[in-house]
C-alpha positions in Angstrom: -244.5 74.5 -38.0 -245.4 77.8 -36.5 -242.2 78.9 -34.8 -242.3 82.4 -33.3 -239.2 84.2 -34.5 -240.0 87.8 -33.5 -242.6 90.6 -33.2 -243.7 93.4 -35.4 -242.9 96.7 -33.7 -244.7 99.0 -36.2 -246.6 98.6 -39.5 -248.2 100.9 -42.0 -249.6 100.9 -45.6 -247.2 102.5 -48.1 -249.2 104.2 -50.9 -245.9 104.8 -52.8 -245.1 101.1 -52.8 -248.7 99.9 -52.8 -247.8 97.5 -50.0 -248.0 97.1 -46.3 -244.5 97.6 -44.7 -243.4 96.9 -41.2 -240.5 97.0 -38.8 -239.9 93.9 -36.6 -237.5 92.5 -34.0 -236.5 89.2 -35.4 -234.2 86.4 -34.0 -230.8 86.8 -35.6 -230.9 83.2 -36.9 -233.9 84.1 -39.0 -232.9 87.6 -40.2 -231.2 86.7 -43.5 -232.0 89.1 -46.4 -234.6 87.5 -48.7 -235.9 85.1 -46.0 -239.7 84.8 -46.0 -242.0 84.5 -43.0 -245.6 84.8 -42.1 -247.0 87.4 -39.8 -250.1 86.6 -37.8 -252.5 89.2 -36.5 -255.9 88.8 -34.8 -257.6 89.6 -38.2 -255.4 88.1 -40.8 -252.1 86.3 -41.9 -249.6 88.2 -44.0 -246.6 87.1 -46.0 -243.4 88.9 -45.2 -239.9 89.1 -46.6 -236.7 90.3 -44.8 -235.2 93.2 -46.9 -232.0 95.1 -46.8 -231.9 98.2 -44.6 -232.2 101.1 -44.7 -235.7 100.6 -46.1 -236.2 104.3 -45.8 -235.3 106.1 -49.0 -234.6 109.8 -48.1 -233.3 110.7 -51.6 -236.2 109.0 -53.4 -234.0 106.7 -55.4 -236.3 103.6 -54.9 -238.1 102.5 -58.0 -241.1 100.2 -58.1 -242.0 97.9 -60.9 -244.8 95.4 -61.3 
């Protein structure tokens, strides 16, 4: 079903990751690392994944592979 578990508070495209990224307020029962969800906007539906914080990488240690 379509259970609402939270709301996106901000979102932006990351050219470094070549992905859309977002911050969201999510019900604690649905906030487990690795959990997947769908985000609905007026224009589209997006797949999302709960990831470890901090997502921000100030020392640029994050590596991206495809």
